[in-house]
DSSP file (Angstrom, degrees, kcal/mol; ACC not computed):
  #  RESIDUE AA STRUCTURE BP1 BP2  ACC     N-H-->O    O-->H-N    N-H-->O    O-->H-N    TCO  KAPPA ALPHA  PHI   PSI    X-CA   Y-CA   Z-CA
    1    1 A M              0   0    0      0, 0.0     2,-0.1     0, 0.0    19,-0.0   0.000 360.0 360.0 360.0 134.8  -56.0  -23.7 -167.5
    2    2 A E  E     -A   58   0A   0     56,-1.6    56,-3.4    55,-0.1     2,-0.4  -0.369 360.0-138.8 -67.7 142.6  -58.3  -23.2 -170.4
    3    3 A K  E     -AB  57  20A   0     17,-3.3    17,-2.2    54,-0.2     2,-0.4  -0.870  19.1-167.3-102.9 137.6  -58.6  -19.6 -171.8
    4    4 A V  E     -AB  56  19A   0     52,-2.6    52,-3.1    -2,-0.4     2,-0.4  -0.988   9.2-174.5-130.9 134.7  -62.1  -18.4 -172.9
    5    5 A I  E     - B   0  18A   0     13,-2.3    13,-2.9    -2,-0.4     2,-0.6  -0.994  12.9-153.4-128.4 124.7  -63.0  -15.3 -174.9
    6    6 A Y  E >>  - B   0  17A   0     -2,-0.4     3,-1.2    48,-0.3     4,-0.8  -0.880  11.9-146.6 -95.0 119.9  -66.6  -14.3 -175.4
    7    7 A C  H >>>S+     0   0    0      9,-2.6     5,-1.4    -2,-0.6     3,-1.3   0.867  98.0  60.2 -55.0 -39.5  -66.8  -12.3 -178.7
    8    8 A R  H >45S+     0   0    0      6,-0.6     3,-0.7     8,-0.4    -1,-0.3   0.848  98.3  59.0 -57.6 -35.0  -69.6  -10.2 -177.2
    9    9 A D  H <45S+     0   0    0     -3,-1.2    -1,-0.3     1,-0.2    -2,-0.2   0.754 100.2  56.6 -67.2 -23.6  -67.2   -9.1 -174.5
   10   10 A V  H <<5S-     0   0    0     -3,-1.3    -1,-0.2    -4,-0.8    -2,-0.2   0.711 129.7 -94.4 -80.2 -20.5  -64.9   -7.7 -177.1
   11   11 A G  T <<5S+     0   0    0     -4,-0.8     2,-0.3    -3,-0.7    -3,-0.2   0.428  84.1 122.5 124.0   1.9  -67.7   -5.5 -178.5
   12   12 A F      < -     0   0    0     -5,-1.4     2,-1.7     2,-0.1    -1,-0.4  -0.681  67.9-122.1 -94.1 150.2  -69.2   -7.5 -181.3
   13   13 A D  S    S+     0   0    0     -2,-0.3     2,-0.3     2,-0.0    -5,-0.1  -0.636  75.4 118.3 -84.7  79.3  -72.9   -8.5 -181.5
   14   14 A C        -     0   0    0     -2,-1.7    -6,-0.6     2,-0.1    -3,-0.1  -0.998  63.6-147.9-152.0 138.8  -71.9  -12.2 -181.6
   15   15 A N        +     0   0    0     -2,-0.3    -2,-0.0    -8,-0.1    -1,-0.0   0.244  54.6 137.5 -92.9  12.8  -72.5  -15.2 -179.5
   16   16 A G        -     0   0    0    -10,-0.1    -9,-2.6     1,-0.0    -8,-0.4  -0.288  34.9-165.0 -62.7 142.1  -69.1  -16.7 -180.5
   17   17 A V  E     -B    6   0A   0    -11,-0.2     2,-0.5   -10,-0.1   -11,-0.2  -0.998   3.9-157.5-130.7 129.0  -67.0  -18.3 -177.8
   18   18 A I  E     -B    5   0A   0    -13,-2.9   -13,-2.3    -2,-0.4     2,-0.4  -0.920  10.4-176.1-108.8 129.4  -63.3  -19.1 -178.2
   19   19 A R  E     +B    4   0A   0     -2,-0.5     2,-0.3   -15,-0.2   -15,-0.2  -0.988  11.8 159.2-125.7 134.2  -61.7  -21.8 -176.0
   20   20 A A  E     -B    3   0A   0    -17,-2.2   -17,-3.3    -2,-0.4     3,-0.0  -0.971  46.7-123.0-150.9 162.0  -58.0  -22.6 -176.1
   21   21 A K  S    S+     0   0    0     -2,-0.3     2,-0.3   -19,-0.2   -17,-0.1   0.660  95.0  26.6 -82.4 -17.0  -55.4  -24.2 -174.0
   22   22 A S  S  > S-     0   0    0    -19,-0.1     4,-2.3     1,-0.1     5,-0.2  -0.949  77.5-115.4-142.8 162.2  -53.1  -21.2 -174.0
   23   23 A E  H  > S+     0   0    0     -2,-0.3     4,-2.5     2,-0.2     5,-0.2   0.900 116.5  53.8 -62.5 -41.1  -53.3  -17.4 -174.3
   24   24 A E  H  > S+     0   0    0      1,-0.2     4,-2.1     2,-0.2    -1,-0.2   0.926 110.5  45.3 -61.1 -46.1  -51.3  -17.5 -177.5
   25   25 A E  H  > S+     0   0    0      2,-0.2     4,-2.5     1,-0.2    -1,-0.2   0.907 112.3  52.1 -64.4 -41.8  -53.7  -20.1 -179.1
   26   26 A A  H  X S+     0   0    0     -4,-2.3     4,-2.5     1,-0.2    -2,-0.2   0.905 109.6  49.4 -61.1 -42.3  -56.8  -18.1 -177.9
   27   27 A M  H  X S+     0   0    0     -4,-2.5     4,-2.4     2,-0.2    -1,-0.2   0.897 110.9  49.7 -65.3 -40.4  -55.4  -14.9 -179.4
   28   28 A Q  H  X S+     0   0    0     -4,-2.1     4,-2.3     2,-0.2    -2,-0.2   0.927 113.2  46.1 -63.1 -44.9  -54.7  -16.7 -182.7
   29   29 A L  H  X S+     0   0    0     -4,-2.5     4,-2.6     2,-0.2    -2,-0.2   0.883 111.9  51.7 -66.1 -38.4  -58.3  -18.1 -182.8
   30   30 A A  H  X S+     0   0    0     -4,-2.5     4,-2.7     2,-0.2    -2,-0.2   0.911 110.2  48.7 -64.4 -42.5  -59.8  -14.7 -181.8
   31   31 A A  H  X S+     0   0    0     -4,-2.4     4,-2.1     2,-0.2    -2,-0.2   0.921 112.4  48.3 -63.4 -43.8  -57.9  -13.0 -184.7
   32   32 A E  H  X S+     0   0    0     -4,-2.3     4,-2.8     2,-0.2     5,-0.3   0.918 112.8  48.6 -62.1 -44.1  -59.0  -15.7 -187.1
   33   33 A H  H  X>S+     0   0    0     -4,-2.6     4,-2.8     1,-0.2     5,-0.9   0.929 110.5  50.7 -61.5 -46.9  -62.6  -15.3 -185.9
   34   34 A A  H  X5S+     0   0    0     -4,-2.7     6,-2.3     1,-0.2     4,-0.7   0.889 115.3  43.3 -59.6 -40.3  -62.5  -11.5 -186.2
   35   35 A K  H  X5S+     0   0    0     -4,-2.1     4,-0.7     4,-0.2    -2,-0.2   0.932 122.2  35.1 -72.8 -46.7  -61.2  -11.7 -189.7
   36   36 A T  H  <5S+     0   0    0     -4,-2.8    -2,-0.2    -5,-0.2    -3,-0.2   0.877 129.6  29.5 -80.5 -37.4  -63.4  -14.5 -191.1
   37   37 A V  H  <5S+     0   0    0     -4,-2.8    -3,-0.2    -5,-0.3    -2,-0.1   0.857 132.3  29.0 -91.1 -38.7  -66.7  -13.8 -189.3
   38   38 A H  H  <<S-     0   0    0     -5,-0.9    -3,-0.2    -4,-0.7    -2,-0.1   0.442  98.4-121.2-107.3  -1.2  -66.6  -10.0 -188.7
   39   39 A G     <  +     0   0    0     -4,-0.7     2,-0.3    -6,-0.3    -4,-0.2   0.708  47.3 168.2  71.4  19.9  -64.5   -8.9 -191.7
   40   40 A V        -     0   0    0     -6,-2.3    -1,-0.2     1,-0.2     3,-0.1  -0.524  19.3-165.6 -67.8 127.1  -61.8   -7.3 -189.6
   41   41 A K        +     0   0    0     -2,-0.3     2,-0.4     1,-0.3    -1,-0.2   0.853  68.9  19.7 -83.4 -37.6  -58.9   -6.5 -191.9
   42   42 A E        -     0   0    0     -7,-0.0     2,-0.9     2,-0.0    -1,-0.3  -0.998  66.6-135.4-140.6 135.6  -56.2   -5.8 -189.3
   43   43 A I        -     0   0    0     -2,-0.4   -12,-0.0    -3,-0.1    -8,-0.0  -0.814  33.7-156.1 -89.6 108.5  -55.8   -6.7 -185.6
   44   44 A T     >  -     0   0    0     -2,-0.9     4,-2.1     1,-0.1     3,-0.2  -0.364  28.6-109.2 -82.8 162.4  -54.6   -3.5 -184.0
   45   45 A P  H  > S+     0   0    0      0, 0.0     4,-2.2     0, 0.0     5,-0.1   0.854 121.5  56.5 -57.2 -34.2  -52.6   -3.2 -180.8
   46   46 A E  H  > S+     0   0    0      2,-0.2     4,-2.2     1,-0.2     5,-0.1   0.889 106.0  49.4 -65.3 -39.2  -55.8   -1.7 -179.2
   47   47 A M  H  > S+     0   0    0      2,-0.2     4,-2.9    -3,-0.2     5,-0.2   0.904 109.1  52.3 -65.8 -41.0  -57.8   -4.8 -180.2
   48   48 A V  H  X S+     0   0    0     -4,-2.1     4,-2.6     1,-0.2     5,-0.2   0.929 110.2  48.8 -59.4 -45.8  -55.2   -7.1 -178.7
   49   49 A T  H  X S+     0   0    0     -4,-2.2     4,-1.8     2,-0.2    -1,-0.2   0.916 112.6  48.0 -60.5 -44.5  -55.3   -5.2 -175.5
   50   50 A K  H  X S+     0   0    0     -4,-2.2     4,-1.2     2,-0.2    -2,-0.2   0.929 112.1  48.7 -63.1 -46.6  -59.1   -5.4 -175.4
   51   51 A I  H >X S+     0   0    0     -4,-2.9     4,-1.0     1,-0.2     3,-0.6   0.924 112.1  48.5 -60.9 -45.5  -59.2   -9.1 -176.1
   52   52 A K  H 3< S+     0   0    0     -4,-2.6     3,-0.3     1,-0.2    -1,-0.2   0.850 107.2  57.3 -63.7 -32.8  -56.6   -9.8 -173.4
   53   53 A S  H 3< S+     0   0    0     -4,-1.8    -1,-0.2     1,-0.2    -2,-0.2   0.774 112.8  39.0 -71.4 -24.7  -58.6   -7.7 -171.0
   54   54 A V  H << S+     0   0    0     -4,-1.2   -48,-0.3    -3,-0.6    -1,-0.2   0.493  87.2 117.2-102.0  -4.9  -61.8   -9.8 -171.4
   55   55 A M     <  -     0   0    0     -4,-1.0     2,-0.3    -3,-0.3   -50,-0.2  -0.413  50.5-157.3 -65.1 135.2  -60.1  -13.2 -171.6
   56   56 A Q  E     -A    4   0A   0    -52,-3.1   -52,-2.6    -2,-0.1     2,-0.5  -0.807  13.0-127.8-114.1 155.3  -61.1  -15.5 -168.8
   57   57 A E  E     -A    3   0A   0     -2,-0.3   -54,-0.2   -54,-0.2   -55,-0.1  -0.887  22.1-166.7-101.5 133.4  -59.4  -18.5 -167.2
   58   58 A N  E     -A    2   0A   0    -56,-3.4   -56,-1.6    -2,-0.5     3,-0.1  -0.971  22.0-125.3-121.5 117.7  -61.5  -21.6 -166.9
   59   59 A P    >   -     0   0    0      0, 0.0     3,-2.4     0, 0.0   -56,-0.0  -0.352  50.1 -83.1 -57.4 140.7  -60.4  -24.5 -164.8
   60   60 A E  T 3  S+     0   0    0      1,-0.3     3,-0.1     3,-0.0     0, 0.0  -0.154 114.4  11.3 -48.7 130.8  -60.3  -27.7 -166.8
   61   61 A G  T 3  S+     0   0    0      1,-0.3     2,-0.4    -3,-0.1    -1,-0.3   0.316  90.3 131.4  85.3  -9.2  -63.7  -29.3 -167.1
   62   62 A H    <   -     0   0    0     -3,-2.4     2,-0.5     1,-0.0    -1,-0.3  -0.647  55.2-133.0 -79.9 130.5  -65.6  -26.4 -165.6
   63   63 A V        -     0   0    0     -2,-0.4     2,-0.4    -3,-0.1    -1,-0.0  -0.737  22.0-166.3 -87.1 123.8  -68.6  -25.5 -167.8
   64   64 A M              0   0    0     -2,-0.5    -6,-0.0     1,-0.1     0, 0.0  -0.882 360.0 360.0-108.7 141.2  -69.0  -21.8 -168.5
   65   65 A T              0   0    0     -2,-0.4    -1,-0.1     0, 0.0    -2,-0.0   0.399 360.0 360.0-109.2 360.0  -72.1  -20.3 -169.9
């Protein structure tokens, strides 16, 4: 099942959407996005917890808006 993270749900004023095949891949992409787009220097344990709490599961092929 695809994992989806909406950047806005994490607390940023951003329309970014991360889609990945696994939680691990989604977390890596979210960390990369936070660093490159938002200038986050370090992904703290608190940020990891927040990101995981807003991560959604999307059945393959289902369009999420």
